[in-house]
C-alpha positions as CSV (number, residue, x, y, z in Angstrom):
1,X,0.0,0.0,0.0
2,X,1.3,3.5,-0.8
3,X,2.2,5.4,2.4
4,X,4.1,8.6,2.9
5,X,5.7,9.5,6.3
6,X,4.6,13.1,7.1
7,X,5.2,14.7,10.5
8,X,6.1,11.3,11.9
9,X,2.9,9.6,10.9
10,X,1.8,7.5,7.9
11,X,-0.4,9.0,5.3
12,X,-2.2,6.7,2.9
13,X,-2.5,8.1,-0.6
14,X,-3.5,7.1,-4.2
15,X,-1.8,8.8,-7.2
16,X,-3.4,8.0,-10.5
17,X,-3.3,9.4,-14.1
18,X,-0.7,10.3,-16.7
19,X,2.6,11.5,-15.4
20,X,3.2,15.1,-16.3
21,X,-0.5,16.0,-16.3
22,X,-1.6,18.8,-13.9
23,X,-2.1,17.4,-10.4
24,X,-5.5,17.7,-8.6
25,X,-5.6,16.8,-4.9
26,X,-8.9,15.7,-3.5
27,X,-9.5,16.0,0.2
28,X,-12.5,14.3,1.9
29,X,-15.0,15.2,4.6
30,X,-14.7,14.3,8.3
31,X,-15.8,10.7,8.9
32,X,-15.1,9.5,5.3
33,X,-12.0,8.6,3.4
34,X,-10.4,9.0,0.0
35,X,-12.8,6.5,-1.5
36,X,-15.6,9.1,-1.5
37,X,-14.1,10.6,-4.6
38,X,-14.6,7.5,-6.7
39,X,-17.5,8.9,-8.7
40,X,-15.3,11.8,-9.9
41,X,-12.3,9.7,-10.9
42,X,-13.3,8.4,-14.4
43,X,-14.2,11.8,-15.6
44,X,-11.3,13.7,-14.1
45,X,-8.5,11.3,-15.0
46,X,-8.3,12.2,-18.7
47,X,-7.4,15.8,-17.6
48,X,-5.4,15.4,-14.4
49,X,-3.2,13.3,-12.3
50,X,-5.5,12.7,-9.3
51,X,-4.0,12.5,-5.8
52,X,-6.4,11.2,-3.2
53,X,-5.3,10.7,0.4
54,X,-6.8,9.7,3.8
55,X,-6.7,12.7,6.2
56,X,-4.9,12.2,9.4
57,X,-7.1,10.1,11.7
58,X,-9.1,8.6,8.8
59,X,-9.0,5.5,6.6
60,X,-5.6,3.8,6.4
61,X,-3.7,6.8,7.6
62,X,-2.4,6.9,11.2
63,X,-4.6,8.4,14.0
64,X,-2.3,10.0,16.5
65,X,-3.9,10.7,19.9
66,X,-4.8,14.3,20.8
67,X,-6.5,17.3,19.2
68,X,-5.6,18.2,15.6
69,X,-5.6,21.6,13.9
70,X,-6.4,22.6,10.4
71,X,-2.9,24.0,10.2
72,X,-1.6,20.5,11.0
73,X,-3.8,19.0,8.3
74,X,-2.8,21.6,5.8
75,X,0.9,20.9,6.5
76,X,0.2,17.2,6.0
77,X,-0.9,18.1,2.4
78,X,2.3,20.1,1.8
79,X,4.4,17.2,3.3
80,X,2.6,14.7,1.0
81,X,3.2,16.8,-2.0
82,X,6.9,17.2,-1.1
83,X,7.2,13.4,-0.6
84,X,5.8,12.9,-4.1
85,X,7.9,15.8,-5.6
86,X,4.8,17.8,-6.6
87,X,5.7,21.5,-6.5
88,X,2.3,22.9,-7.4
89,X,-1.2,21.4,-7.5
90,X,-4.9,22.3,-7.7
91,X,-6.8,21.4,-4.5
92,X,-10.5,20.4,-4.0
93,X,-11.7,19.8,-0.5
94,X,-15.2,19.1,0.8
95,X,-16.3,20.0,4.3
96,X,-13.2,19.4,6.5
97,X,-11.3,19.2,3.2
98,X,-12.7,22.7,2.4
99,X,-11.3,24.1,5.6
100,X,-7.9,22.6,4.6
101,X,-8.3,24.3,1.2
102,X,-8.9,27.7,2.9
103,X,-5.7,27.2,5.0
104,X,-3.7,26.4,1.8
105,X,-5.0,29.4,0.0
106,X,-4.1,31.7,2.9
107,X,-0.8,30.2,4.0
108,X,0.6,28.4,1.0
109,X,-0.6,30.2,-2.1
110,X,2.7,29.5,-3.9
111,X,1.9,25.7,-3.8
112,X,-1.7,26.0,-5.1
113,X,-2.8,26.7,-8.7
114,X,-6.5,26.6,-8.1
115,X,-8.8,26.0,-5.1
116,X,-12.2,24.4,-4.9
117,X,-14.0,24.8,-1.5
118,X,-17.1,22.6,-1.3
119,X,-19.7,22.5,1.4
120,X,-17.5,24.2,3.9
121,X,-17.4,27.2,6.2
122,X,-15.0,29.8,7.7
123,X,-16.3,28.7,11.2
124,X,-17.9,25.4,12.0
125,X,-19.6,26.4,15.3
126,X,-20.9,26.2,17.8
127,X,-17.9,24.8,19.7
128,X,-20.1,22.9,22.1
129,X,-21.4,20.7,19.3
130,X,-18.0,19.4,18.5
131,X,-17.1,18.8,22.1
132,X,-20.3,16.7,22.5
133,X,-19.5,14.8,19.3
134,X,-15.9,14.1,20.5
135,X,-17.2,12.8,23.9
136,X,-19.8,10.6,22.2
137,X,-17.4,8.8,19.9
138,X,-14.6,8.5,22.5
139,X,-17.0,7.0,25.0
140,X,-19.4,5.0,22.8
141,X,-17.7,4.5,19.4
142,X,-18.7,5.7,16.0
143,X,-22.1,4.1,16.2
144,X,-23.1,6.9,18.6
145,X,-23.2,9.5,15.8
146,X,-23.7,7.5,12.6
147,X,-27.4,8.1,12.1
148,X,-27.1,11.8,12.7
149,X,-24.1,12.1,10.4
150,X,-25.9,10.2,7.6
151,X,-28.9,12.6,7.8
152,X,-26.5,15.5,7.3
153,X,-24.4,13.9,4.7
154,X,-27.2,13.0,2.3
155,X,-30.5,14.4,1.2
156,X,-33.7,12.5,2.2
157,X,-34.2,11.6,-1.4
158,X,-30.8,10.0,-1.7
159,X,-31.3,8.1,1.6
160,X,-34.7,6.8,0.6
161,X,-33.6,5.3,-2.7
162,X,-30.7,3.4,-1.0
163,X,-28.1,4.9,-3.2
164,X,-24.9,2.7,-3.4
165,X,-22.8,5.5,-2.0
166,X,-25.0,5.7,1.2
167,X,-24.1,2.3,2.5
168,X,-20.4,2.7,1.4
169,X,-20.1,6.0,3.5
170,X,-22.0,4.4,6.4
171,X,-19.5,1.5,6.5
172,X,-16.6,3.9,6.3
173,X,-17.9,6.1,9.0
174,X,-18.5,3.1,11.3
175,X,-14.9,1.9,10.6
176,X,-13.3,5.3,11.3
177,X,-11.0,5.4,14.3
178,X,-12.8,7.3,17.1
179,X,-9.5,8.9,18.2
180,X,-8.8,10.2,14.8
181,X,-12.4,11.4,14.3
182,X,-12.2,13.2,17.7
183,X,-8.9,14.8,16.7
184,X,-10.5,16.2,13.5
185,X,-13.6,17.4,15.5
186,X,-11.2,19.5,17.5
187,X,-9.7,20.9,14.3
188,X,-13.1,22.0,13.0
189,X,-14.1,23.3,16.5
190,X,-11.1,25.6,16.6
191,X,-11.1,26.7,13.0
192,X,-11.8,30.4,12.2
193,X,-10.8,32.0,8.9
194,X,-13.2,34.8,8.3
195,X,-10.8,37.7,8.8
196,X,-8.1,35.9,6.7
197,X,-10.1,35.0,3.6
198,X,-9.2,38.2,1.9
199,X,-5.6,36.9,1.6
200,X,-6.7,34.1,-0.8
201,X,-5.4,35.2,-4.2
202,X,-5.5,32.0,-6.2
203,X,-8.5,31.4,-8.5
204,X,-11.2,29.8,-6.3
205,X,-14.5,28.0,-6.8
206,X,-17.0,27.7,-4.1
207,X,-19.6,24.8,-4.3
208,X,-22.6,25.1,-2.0
209,X,-25.4,22.6,-1.4
210,X,-28.9,24.0,-1.4
211,X,-29.9,21.1,0.9
212,X,-26.9,21.2,3.1
213,X,-27.9,21.6,6.7
214,X,-24.4,21.4,8.1
215,X,-22.8,24.3,6.1
216,X,-25.8,26.0,4.4
217,X,-25.4,29.2,2.4
218,X,-26.7,31.4,5.2
219,X,-23.9,32.0,7.7
220,X,-21.4,29.8,5.9
221,X,-21.3,29.8,2.1
222,X,-22.3,33.5,1.9
223,X,-19.4,34.5,4.1
224,X,-16.9,32.6,1.9
225,X,-18.5,34.1,-1.2
226,X,-18.3,37.6,0.2
227,X,-14.8,37.5,1.6
228,X,-12.7,35.5,-1.0
229,X,-11.7,37.9,-3.8
230,X,-13.0,36.9,-7.2
231,X,-14.5,33.6,-6.1
232,X,-16.8,31.8,-8.4
233,X,-19.9,30.2,-6.9
234,X,-21.9,27.1,-8.0
235,X,-25.0,26.1,-6.0
236,X,-26.1,22.5,-6.4
237,X,-29.4,20.9,-5.3
238,X,-27.4,18.7,-2.9
239,X,-26.8,17.9,0.7
240,X,-23.5,18.0,2.6
241,X,-21.6,15.4,0.5
242,X,-22.5,17.1,-2.7
243,X,-20.0,15.1,-4.8
244,X,-22.0,12.0,-3.9
245,X,-25.5,13.5,-3.7
246,X,-25.1,15.1,-7.2
247,X,-22.0,13.4,-8.6
248,X,-22.2,14.4,-12.2
249,X,-23.2,18.0,-11.5
250,X,-20.3,18.3,-9.0
251,X,-17.8,16.9,-11.6
252,X,-19.1,19.2,-14.3
253,X,-18.6,22.2,-11.9
254,X,-15.0,21.0,-11.3
255,X,-14.2,20.6,-15.0
256,X,-15.7,23.9,-16.0
257,X,-13.6,25.7,-13.4
258,X,-10.3,23.8,-13.6
259,X,-9.9,23.1,-17.3
260,X,-8.4,25.9,-19.4
261,X,-10.8,27.7,-21.8
262,X,-10.4,26.8,-25.4
263,X,-9.6,29.6,-27.9
264,X,-10.9,29.5,-31.4
265,X,-7.6,28.3,-32.7
266,X,-7.3,25.7,-30.0
267,X,-10.8,24.4,-30.7
268,X,-9.9,23.9,-34.4
269,X,-6.7,22.0,-33.4
270,X,-8.6,20.0,-30.8
271,X,-11.3,19.3,-33.3
272,X,-8.9,17.8,-35.8
273,X,-7.4,15.6,-33.1
274,X,-10.6,14.2,-31.8
275,X,-12.0,13.8,-35.3
276,X,-9.1,11.6,-36.1
277,X,-9.5,9.7,-32.8
278,X,-13.3,9.0,-33.4
279,X,-13.5,8.5,-37.2
280,X,-9.9,7.3,-37.9
281,X,-7.0,9.0,-39.5
282,X,-7.6,7.6,-43.0
283,X,-11.2,9.0,-43.1
284,X,-10.0,12.5,-42.0
285,X,-7.1,12.4,-44.5
286,X,-9.5,11.6,-47.3
287,X,-11.9,14.4,-46.2
288,X,-9.0,16.9,-46.1
289,X,-7.7,15.8,-49.5
290,X,-11.2,16.3,-51.0
291,X,-11.6,19.8,-49.5
292,X,-12.0,22.5,-52.1
293,X,-12.2,26.3,-51.9
294,X,-15.9,25.9,-52.0
295,X,-16.1,23.4,-49.0
296,X,-13.1,24.6,-46.9
297,X,-15.2,26.9,-44.7
298,X,-17.7,24.2,-44.1
299,X,-15.0,21.6,-43.1
300,X,-13.5,24.1,-40.7
301,X,-17.0,24.9,-39.3
302,X,-17.7,21.3,-38.4
303,X,-14.2,20.6,-37.2
304,X,-14.2,23.6,-34.9
305,X,-17.7,23.4,-33.5
306,X,-18.9,19.8,-33.8
307,X,-15.6,18.2,-33.0
308,X,-13.6,20.9,-31.2
309,X,-16.4,22.3,-29.1
310,X,-19.0,19.5,-28.6
311,X,-17.1,16.2,-28.8
312,X,-14.3,17.6,-26.5
313,X,-16.8,18.5,-23.7
314,X,-16.1,16.4,-20.6
315,X,-19.7,15.8,-19.6
316,X,-20.1,12.6,-21.7
317,X,-17.5,10.0,-22.6
318,X,-16.8,9.1,-26.2
319,X,-18.8,5.8,-26.1
320,X,-21.9,7.6,-24.9
321,X,-21.5,10.3,-27.6
322,X,-21.1,7.6,-30.3
323,X,-24.3,5.9,-29.2
324,X,-26.1,9.2,-29.2
325,X,-25.0,10.0,-32.7
326,X,-26.1,6.6,-33.9
327,X,-29.6,6.9,-32.2
328,X,-30.1,10.4,-33.6
329,X,-28.9,9.7,-37.1
330,X,-31.0,6.5,-37.3
331,X,-34.1,8.4,-36.0
332,X,-33.6,11.2,-38.6
333,X,-32.7,8.8,-41.4
334,X,-29.3,10.3,-41.9
335,X,-28.0,7.0,-43.2
336,X,-24.6,8.2,-44.6
337,X,-23.7,9.6,-41.2
338,X,-25.1,6.5,-39.5
339,X,-23.0,4.2,-41.7
340,X,-19.9,6.3,-41.0
341,X,-20.3,6.2,-37.2
342,X,-21.2,2.5,-37.2
343,X,-18.0,1.7,-39.0
344,X,-15.9,4.0,-36.8
345,X,-17.6,2.8,-33.6
346,X,-17.0,-0.9,-34.4
347,X,-13.4,-0.1,-35.2
348,X,-13.0,1.4,-31.8
349,X,-14.9,0.7,-28.5
350,X,-18.4,-0.2,-29.7
351,X,-19.5,-3.9,-30.0
352,X,-22.4,-5.4,-31.9
353,X,-24.4,-5.6,-28.8
354,X,-24.2,-1.8,-28.4
355,X,-25.6,-1.3,-31.9
356,X,-28.4,-3.8,-31.2
357,X,-29.5,-1.9,-28.1
358,X,-29.4,1.4,-29.9
359,X,-31.5,0.1,-32.7
360,X,-34.0,-1.6,-30.5
361,X,-34.4,1.7,-28.7
362,X,-34.8,3.5,-32.0
363,X,-37.5,1.0,-33.0
364,X,-39.7,2.1,-30.1
365,X,-39.1,5.8,-30.3
366,X,-38.4,6.4,-34.0
367,X,-40.3,3.5,-35.7
368,X,-39.6,0.0,-36.9
369,X,-38.7,1.1,-40.5
370,X,-35.9,3.2,-39.2
371,X,-34.6,0.3,-37.0
372,X,-34.9,-2.1,-39.9
373,X,-32.7,0.1,-42.1
374,X,-30.3,0.6,-39.3
375,X,-30.0,-3.2,-38.6
376,X,-29.3,-3.7,-42.4
377,X,-26.6,-1.1,-42.5
378,X,-25.0,-2.3,-39.3
379,X,-24.9,-5.9,-40.5
380,X,-23.2,-4.8,-43.7
381,X,-20.5,-2.9,-41.8
382,X,-20.0,-5.8,-39.4
383,X,-19.4,-8.1,-42.4
384,X,-16.9,-5.7,-44.0
385,X,-14.9,-5.6,-40.8
386,X,-14.8,-9.4,-40.6
387,X,-13.4,-9.5,-44.1
388,X,-10.8,-6.8,-43.6
């Protein structure tokens, strides 16, 4: 298992992604662990190296006895980055992780490229609540607070539909070391950043949950939004663990903020790259060779906007986009386009079973004749690939 020794204790971490890509550190809530970020991983990995870690007192990291501070937890992040030779990184923290994000923005701006503060606060009062929670877990274990915590972590709708993330978080919470949990309770009890937020100079995104009863907009998010210079704000219809309550909306907010904006020239270049990736280099080379003065502007239009602007958006993966193109082109009877994408899809990640499901769906919503033609064309293309 990957461990770093930081401040004389072990920190468990996971570093994934392409070496050389920008590093994004993900920091979890109190009572959870690095696994809470699994819904974001697949969509983020094409763009970043992802560094997840278990905060001191949680998961597989050590749980030293005594009270912790947000400063200690922030310095743990710096120590982990130093251990991995990461000079600069973007940082996304939720709840407790959001407090760590604030500390990094205030005290270590040279190490941080961008900050995302989610479902957090400049002050997690009242102090007596944290003392009561510390006493409860130290005397009676994590079962003493699990039901209350779950009601705060998730919206009633998510809890009622028995979402897979709910049971996973419940199990992690019950397995958390009470000593480590109590130490982080003390860190949140003693945290106060309101008067220092104006020092945060790195680009910052604030994510707020409209159903968050732990750190709602009033008295929490509104202060962060008011005091952090130039902060961008996204409000999600989510409870405290907004990355699990609304995982795709959370990921979209991250990517919209963290990814560099495409210029017109970049969109054209990116369009040619993904067009080759999706349709194959030979097809694109033929299209370019056949371009005339009359068609050049049209070719540039579809490359820049269809391929460079839409196909490069991170909200859907390529397989999903392929299936959508097939369904829409079959429904509209755009058979030349349908055949092109059947051939390209089968040459890459699509399988015959994918085509069958799309065309069965089209039979219901676009009519049997459209599906009949689609099955005929798909069968022809499958035979051609067998013979090649």
